[in-house]
C-alpha positions as CSV (number, residue, x, y, z in Angstrom):
1,M,-19.5,2.9,14.0
2,K,-20.9,5.8,12.5
3,K,-19.3,7.9,15.3
4,K,-15.8,6.3,14.0
5,I,-16.6,7.2,10.4
6,L,-17.8,10.8,11.1
7,L,-15.2,11.2,13.1
8,L,-12.7,10.2,10.2
9,S,-14.3,12.2,7.8
10,L,-14.2,15.4,10.1
11,L,-10.2,14.5,10.1
12,T,-9.9,13.9,6.7
13,I,-11.7,16.4,4.5
14,P,-9.7,19.4,5.5
15,G,-6.7,17.9,4.5
16,L,-8.4,17.4,0.8
17,F,-8.3,21.5,0.6
18,I,-4.8,22.3,2.5
19,G,-2.9,19.3,1.8
20,Q,0.0,18.9,-0.6
21,I,1.6,16.6,-3.0
22,A,3.1,13.7,-1.1
23,Q,6.8,13.5,-2.0
24,A,8.0,9.7,-2.6
25,V,11.2,9.9,-0.6
26,C,9.8,11.2,3.2
27,P,10.3,9.6,6.3
28,V,6.2,11.5,7.0
29,C,5.0,8.4,4.6
30,T,6.8,5.6,6.7
31,V,4.7,7.5,10.2
32,A,1.7,7.8,8.4
33,I,1.5,4.3,7.4
34,V,1.8,3.5,10.8
35,A,-0.6,6.2,11.9
36,C,-3.1,4.8,9.1
37,V,-2.7,0.8,10.5
38,G,-3.8,2.1,14.0
39,L,-6.5,3.8,12.6
40,S,-7.9,0.7,10.6
41,R,-7.1,-1.1,14.2
42,W,-9.1,1.3,15.6
43,F,-12.5,1.2,12.9
44,G,-11.8,-2.9,13.4
45,V,-10.1,-3.6,9.7
46,D,-8.5,-6.7,9.8
47,D,-4.3,-6.1,9.9
48,S,-4.0,-8.4,6.8
49,I,-6.3,-6.3,4.7
50,S,-4.5,-3.2,6.0
51,G,-1.1,-5.0,5.2
52,I,-2.7,-5.5,1.4
53,W,-2.8,-1.6,1.2
54,I,0.7,-1.2,2.6
55,G,2.1,-3.3,0.6
56,G,0.6,-1.2,-2.9
57,L,1.5,1.8,-1.1
58,I,5.3,0.7,-1.0
59,V,5.4,-0.5,-4.3
60,S,4.2,2.6,-5.5
61,M,6.8,4.8,-3.8
62,I,9.3,2.3,-4.7
63,A,7.9,3.5,-8.5
64,W,8.1,6.9,-8.1
65,T,11.2,7.1,-6.3
66,L,12.5,4.9,-9.1
67,T,11.1,7.6,-11.6
68,W,12.3,10.4,-9.9
69,L,16.1,9.0,-9.8
70,N,16.1,8.5,-13.3
71,K,14.9,11.9,-14.3
72,K,17.3,13.6,-12.1
73,N,20.4,11.2,-13.9
74,I,21.3,9.5,-10.7
75,K,22.7,6.4,-11.0
76,F,24.3,3.8,-8.4
77,L,25.2,0.1,-8.4
78,F,21.9,-2.1,-7.9
79,K,19.5,1.1,-7.5
80,K,16.4,-0.8,-8.1
81,I,17.2,-3.4,-5.2
82,L,18.4,-1.0,-3.0
83,V,15.6,1.3,-3.5
84,T,12.9,-2.1,-2.7
85,I,15.0,-3.2,0.1
86,A,15.1,0.6,1.6
87,F,11.4,1.3,1.9
88,Y,10.5,-2.4,2.9
89,L,12.6,-1.6,5.7
90,L,11.4,2.1,6.0
91,T,8.1,0.5,6.2
92,I,8.4,-3.0,8.0
93,V,10.9,-2.3,11.0
94,P,9.0,1.2,12.2
95,L,5.9,-1.5,12.2
96,Y,7.3,-3.8,14.2
97,Y,9.4,-1.6,17.0
98,T,6.1,0.2,17.5
99,N,4.4,-3.0,18.4
100,I,1.8,-2.9,15.8
101,M,3.6,-6.3,14.0
102,G,4.9,-9.1,15.9
103,H,2.3,-10.1,18.3
104,P,2.3,-13.7,18.5
105,L,-1.6,-13.7,18.9
106,N,-2.3,-11.9,15.3
107,K,-0.9,-14.5,13.0
108,I,-2.3,-16.3,9.7
109,W,-0.8,-19.0,8.4
110,G,2.0,-18.7,11.1
111,V,2.5,-15.2,9.9
112,D,2.0,-11.8,11.1
113,K,-0.9,-10.4,9.5
114,I,0.2,-7.2,8.3
115,L,3.1,-8.8,6.8
116,V,1.2,-11.7,4.7
117,G,-1.3,-8.8,3.9
118,I,2.5,-6.6,2.6
119,I,3.5,-9.4,0.6
120,V,0.1,-10.5,-0.7
121,G,-0.6,-6.3,-1.6
122,T,2.6,-6.2,-3.1
123,I,2.0,-9.2,-5.4
124,V,-1.4,-8.0,-6.4
125,I,-0.1,-4.5,-7.3
126,L,2.7,-6.2,-9.8
127,L,-0.4,-8.3,-11.3
128,A,-2.3,-4.8,-11.9
129,I,0.7,-3.2,-13.3
130,G,1.6,-6.5,-15.7
131,T,-1.9,-6.3,-16.7
132,H,-1.9,-2.7,-17.4
133,N,1.0,-3.1,-19.4
134,L,-0.4,-6.0,-21.3
135,L,-3.6,-4.4,-22.5
136,K,-1.9,-1.4,-23.7
137,K,0.6,-3.5,-25.8
138,N,-2.5,-5.7,-27.1
139,N,-3.9,-2.1,-28.0
140,Q,-1.4,-0.5,-29.7
141,G,0.6,0.9,-26.7
142,K,-3.0,2.9,-25.7
143,S,-5.1,2.8,-22.9
144,Y,-8.2,1.3,-23.2
145,F,-10.0,3.7,-20.9
146,P,-8.9,7.0,-19.1
147,Y,-6.7,6.8,-16.0
148,Q,-6.5,2.9,-16.6
149,K,-3.3,2.9,-15.4
150,V,-4.5,4.0,-11.9
151,A,-8.0,2.2,-11.8
152,L,-6.5,-1.5,-12.6
153,P,-4.1,-1.4,-9.5
154,L,-7.2,0.0,-7.5
155,L,-10.0,-2.7,-8.5
156,F,-6.8,-5.5,-8.0
157,L,-6.5,-3.8,-4.2
158,I,-10.3,-3.7,-3.5
159,I,-10.8,-6.9,-4.8
160,I,-8.3,-8.6,-2.9
161,S,-9.3,-7.2,0.2
162,L,-12.9,-8.1,-0.4
163,I,-11.4,-11.7,-0.7
164,F,-9.9,-11.3,2.6
165,H,-12.5,-9.7,4.4
166,F,-14.8,-12.5,3.7
167,T,-12.7,-15.0,4.1
168,I,-10.2,-14.5,6.7
169,G,-10.8,-11.1,8.1
170,C,-14.3,-11.2,8.6
171,P,-15.6,-12.0,12.3
172,K,-17.2,-15.2,12.6
């Protein structure tokens, strides 16, 4: 396990110095999701937990894209629905066709673990955003602490990941 962590660190640390800001509309994001799911499998992370974070990422990418479209004054019919469907399809379809999703023995509650995680991650992120907005509303439109908008979704994702780890993903 220590070798895996060392390898992951060696692979990611250089990216902190040479990385660029991610673009919201980018096919590389989908490939990165597939790669991260593969890495998480290599590290022994349960697919339902990986799916939770994928769901959170999808919601974030949808929000970034809709904000970008609005800033560019790009309007079209059913914009929110079409962008949402596009991001979920651009994520789930490659996972299915690379055989990361869809294995009959990788299910929980009769549904693929990654898909369950994506659904749960999506719901959790939406709850976190709603909580942030409610807290701001109750505090005259201001956050209670710096980076509250970032901290709450991360905290919610960590909590649900821990719940899944200790109830579903933890080896018996």
